[in-house]
C-alpha positions as CSV (number, residue, x, y, z in Angstrom):
1,M,-38.1,-34.0,210.1
2,T,-35.7,-32.1,212.4
3,S,-36.8,-29.9,215.0
4,A,-35.9,-26.8,213.0
5,Q,-38.1,-28.1,210.3
6,A,-41.2,-28.7,212.6
7,P,-44.4,-27.2,211.1
8,A,-45.6,-23.9,212.5
9,P,-48.6,-23.9,214.6
10,P,-51.8,-22.3,213.3
11,I,-51.9,-18.6,214.1
12,T,-55.0,-18.0,216.3
13,G,-56.3,-15.3,218.6
14,A,-54.3,-16.9,221.2
15,T,-51.0,-16.7,219.4
16,R,-48.6,-14.6,221.4
17,L,-46.6,-12.0,219.4
18,L,-42.9,-10.9,219.3
19,G,-41.8,-7.9,217.3
20,F,-38.6,-7.4,215.4
21,I,-38.0,-3.7,215.1
22,G,-35.4,-2.0,212.9
23,D,-35.0,0.1,209.8
24,P,-34.7,-1.5,207.4
25,V,-35.7,-5.1,208.4
26,I,-35.6,-6.8,205.0
27,H,-32.2,-8.3,205.5
28,A,-33.1,-9.6,209.1
29,K,-32.3,-13.1,210.0
30,S,-34.0,-13.2,213.5
31,P,-37.5,-14.2,212.3
32,Q,-36.0,-17.2,210.1
33,N,-34.0,-18.3,213.1
34,V,-36.4,-17.8,215.8
35,N,-39.8,-18.9,214.4
36,P,-38.7,-22.6,213.7
37,L,-37.3,-22.7,217.2
38,L,-40.8,-21.4,218.7
39,A,-42.5,-24.1,216.7
40,A,-40.2,-26.9,217.5
41,G,-40.6,-26.0,221.2
42,G,-44.4,-26.1,221.0
43,H,-44.8,-22.4,221.6
44,D,-47.9,-20.5,220.1
45,A,-45.9,-17.5,219.4
46,L,-44.6,-15.7,216.4
47,L,-41.7,-13.2,215.7
48,M,-42.8,-10.7,213.3
49,P,-40.7,-8.1,211.4
50,L,-41.9,-4.5,212.0
51,H,-40.3,-1.8,209.8
52,I,-40.4,1.4,211.7
53,P,-38.9,4.4,209.7
54,Q,-36.4,6.2,211.8
55,H,-38.3,9.4,211.7
56,R,-41.5,7.8,212.9
57,F,-40.0,5.8,215.8
58,D,-41.0,8.0,218.7
59,A,-44.6,8.3,217.2
60,A,-44.8,4.6,216.6
61,I,-43.1,2.7,219.4
62,G,-45.6,3.6,222.2
63,G,-48.5,2.3,220.2
64,I,-46.6,-1.0,219.3
65,M,-45.7,-1.6,222.9
66,S,-49.3,-1.2,224.0
67,I,-50.4,-4.1,221.8
68,A,-51.8,-6.4,224.6
69,N,-50.7,-9.8,223.0
70,L,-47.3,-8.5,222.2
71,D,-44.7,-10.2,224.7
72,G,-41.3,-8.9,223.5
73,L,-39.3,-7.0,221.1
74,V,-36.0,-8.0,219.3
75,V,-34.2,-4.8,218.4
76,T,-31.8,-4.1,215.6
77,M,-30.3,-0.8,214.1
78,P,-30.8,1.9,214.6
79,F,-33.1,1.6,217.6
80,K,-30.8,-0.1,220.2
81,E,-30.1,3.2,222.0
82,R,-33.4,4.9,221.3
83,L,-35.6,2.2,222.8
84,I,-34.0,2.6,226.3
85,A,-36.0,5.8,226.8
86,H,-39.3,3.8,226.4
87,L,-38.3,1.0,229.0
88,D,-38.9,0.8,232.6
89,E,-35.7,-1.1,233.5
90,I,-32.5,-2.3,231.8
91,S,-29.8,-4.6,232.9
92,V,-26.5,-3.6,234.3
93,R,-24.7,-4.6,231.1
94,A,-27.1,-2.7,229.0
95,R,-26.7,0.4,231.1
96,A,-22.9,0.1,230.7
97,V,-23.2,-0.4,226.9
98,G,-26.0,2.3,226.5
99,A,-28.1,0.0,224.2
100,V,-30.7,-2.9,224.3
101,N,-31.3,-5.6,221.6
102,A,-34.2,-7.4,223.3
103,A,-37.1,-6.3,225.7
104,R,-39.8,-8.2,227.4
105,R,-43.0,-7.3,229.1
106,T,-43.2,-8.6,232.7
107,E,-46.4,-10.0,234.2
108,D,-47.2,-6.6,235.9
109,G,-46.9,-4.9,232.6
110,R,-43.3,-3.4,232.8
111,W,-40.9,-3.4,230.1
112,V,-37.4,-4.6,230.7
113,G,-34.4,-4.5,228.3
114,D,-31.0,-6.3,228.0
115,I,-28.2,-6.5,225.5
116,F,-26.8,-9.7,223.6
117,D,-24.8,-8.4,220.9
118,G,-21.7,-9.1,222.7
119,A,-22.6,-12.8,223.3
120,G,-23.3,-13.0,219.7
121,L,-20.0,-11.6,218.5
122,I,-18.0,-14.0,220.7
123,G,-20.2,-17.0,219.4
124,A,-19.3,-15.8,215.8
125,V,-15.7,-15.7,216.5
126,E,-15.6,-19.1,218.2
127,S,-17.7,-20.5,215.1
128,L,-14.3,-20.0,213.0
129,G,-12.5,-22.1,215.7
130,I,-10.8,-19.0,217.3
131,S,-10.8,-18.0,220.8
132,P,-10.8,-14.2,221.3
133,R,-8.3,-14.5,224.4
134,G,-5.0,-12.8,223.7
135,L,-5.9,-11.4,220.4
136,T,-5.1,-8.0,218.8
137,V,-8.5,-6.6,217.8
138,G,-9.6,-3.8,215.7
139,L,-13.2,-2.8,216.0
140,V,-15.1,-0.4,213.5
141,G,-18.1,1.2,215.0
142,A,-18.7,2.6,218.5
143,G,-22.6,2.6,218.4
144,G,-25.0,0.2,220.2
145,A,-23.6,-3.0,218.7
146,G,-20.1,-1.8,218.8
147,S,-20.3,-0.8,222.5
148,A,-21.7,-4.3,223.3
149,I,-19.0,-5.9,221.5
150,A,-16.3,-3.9,223.1
151,F,-17.4,-4.9,226.5
152,A,-17.7,-8.5,225.4
153,L,-14.1,-8.5,224.0
154,A,-12.9,-7.1,227.2
155,D,-14.7,-9.7,229.1
156,A,-13.2,-12.4,226.7
157,G,-9.6,-11.3,227.5
158,V,-8.3,-9.8,224.2
159,A,-4.9,-8.5,224.5
160,S,-5.6,-5.2,222.9
161,L,-8.3,-3.3,221.4
162,T,-8.4,-0.3,219.0
163,I,-11.9,1.4,218.3
164,M,-12.5,3.3,215.1
165,D,-15.6,5.4,214.5
166,R,-16.3,8.3,212.2
167,D,-17.3,10.2,215.4
168,G,-13.9,10.3,217.2
169,G,-15.4,11.6,220.4
170,R,-17.9,8.6,220.5
171,A,-14.9,6.1,220.1
172,E,-12.9,7.8,222.8
173,R,-15.9,7.7,225.2
174,L,-16.4,4.0,224.6
175,C,-12.7,3.4,225.3
176,E,-13.2,5.2,228.7
177,R,-16.2,3.2,229.7
178,V,-14.6,-0.1,228.9
179,A,-11.5,1.0,230.8
180,A,-13.7,2.0,233.7
181,I,-15.1,-1.6,234.4
182,S,-12.3,-3.8,233.1
183,S,-8.4,-4.2,233.1
184,L,-8.3,-3.6,229.3
185,R,-7.2,-0.3,228.2
186,P,-8.6,0.3,224.6
187,K,-7.4,3.1,222.4
188,S,-9.3,5.0,219.7
189,G,-8.2,6.0,216.3
190,A,-7.3,4.5,212.8
191,L,-6.7,0.9,212.6
192,D,-3.4,-0.6,211.7
193,V,-5.2,-3.4,209.9
194,G,-2.1,-5.3,208.9
195,R,-1.2,-6.1,212.6
196,L,-4.7,-7.2,213.6
197,D,-5.6,-10.8,214.6
198,L,-9.4,-10.0,214.5
199,L,-11.1,-7.2,212.6
200,V,-14.9,-6.6,213.7
201,H,-17.1,-4.5,211.7
202,A,-20.2,-2.9,213.5
203,T,-21.5,-0.3,211.4
204,P,-24.5,-0.3,209.0
205,V,-22.1,0.1,205.8
206,G,-22.7,-3.0,203.7
207,M,-26.5,-3.0,204.2
208,Q,-27.1,-1.5,200.9
209,D,-26.1,-3.1,197.5
210,L,-23.9,0.1,196.6
211,D,-22.2,0.3,199.8
212,G,-18.4,0.1,199.9
213,I,-16.1,-0.9,202.8
214,A,-15.9,1.4,205.8
215,I,-12.3,1.4,206.2
216,D,-9.2,0.9,204.1
217,V,-8.4,-2.8,204.2
218,S,-5.6,-2.8,201.6
219,D,-3.2,-4.0,204.2
220,L,-5.4,-6.9,205.4
221,K,-3.4,-10.0,206.0
222,P,-4.6,-13.7,205.3
223,H,-4.2,-14.6,209.0
224,T,-6.6,-12.0,210.2
225,A,-10.2,-13.2,211.1
226,V,-12.9,-10.8,209.9
227,I,-16.4,-10.6,211.4
228,D,-18.9,-8.3,209.6
229,I,-22.2,-8.1,211.8
230,V,-24.2,-6.8,208.8
231,T,-27.1,-9.3,208.3
232,R,-26.4,-10.0,204.6
233,P,-25.0,-13.2,203.1
234,E,-22.3,-11.3,201.6
235,T,-20.8,-7.9,202.0
236,P,-17.9,-6.0,200.2
237,L,-15.8,-6.6,203.4
238,L,-16.6,-10.2,203.6
239,R,-15.9,-10.7,199.8
240,G,-12.5,-9.0,200.2
241,A,-11.8,-11.1,203.2
242,A,-12.7,-14.3,201.1
243,R,-10.3,-13.2,198.4
244,L,-7.5,-13.1,200.9
245,G,-8.4,-16.3,202.5
246,C,-9.1,-14.8,205.8
247,P,-11.2,-16.6,208.2
248,H,-14.5,-14.7,208.1
249,A,-18.2,-14.8,209.2
250,G,-21.1,-12.4,208.6
251,G,-23.9,-11.2,210.7
252,G,-25.9,-14.5,210.4
253,A,-23.3,-16.2,212.5
254,M,-23.7,-13.6,215.1
255,V,-27.5,-13.7,215.0
256,Q,-27.3,-17.5,215.6
257,A,-25.2,-17.2,218.5
258,Q,-27.4,-14.9,220.3
259,T,-30.8,-16.3,219.4
260,K,-30.7,-19.0,222.2
261,A,-29.8,-16.3,224.8
262,I,-32.5,-13.9,223.6
263,L,-35.2,-16.5,223.5
264,G,-34.4,-17.6,227.1
265,F,-34.6,-14.0,228.2
266,L,-38.0,-13.7,226.4
267,G,-39.2,-16.6,228.3
268,F,-39.3,-19.3,225.7
């Protein structure tokens, strides 16, 4: 039996809880990734999916964070930005990004947040045998995940970055924020997909069965690597990439890459 297959300890009154919050959570991979690792490490703890409808978030989150045996939260869309207002402290990188995807309760009862989406994206790219350094990159989505990814790509030394978002102003502001703290000078606007070395999709499009693709990829070339952060085994974008023979990875690869970092942050 491998460590990932270790049996889970029984749930008792002493079991510590972690919450995975989002809307929806049905496609989430974090509980499946985290709980075997907690069991293998001998931790009496459990990560539970908690589906909070968007319109009920502000009413629900305070009560959830008041649960005495809840030690931390893992956060997915669309709450990475909204949770900040309910935290006592966030990291420097989370402040730059404007979002968190994990929060922990400290011994004195304060809640501290950080962001690991960028680390996850870099890990997903590297899982394809590719280094981000020197690449021409297109990023779709300038929200919480997209912001973290943009900063991580800048840190990783990409040659150029174009950011596209249906809210053009949000994309422009993200470009300015990245340029303010790095040597990279991203630009906003439509992507010239045929010239990209790496295409990163960081919006919720693809989470639902009837979703299409967020951008026109008719000019996508086989040499372009494609990362879709949506946590489904297959999305329309990934199917299109596969048909062309593009190196590609989905949200599962990104989740795996950031799981270790999040668990360390949460104290496990």
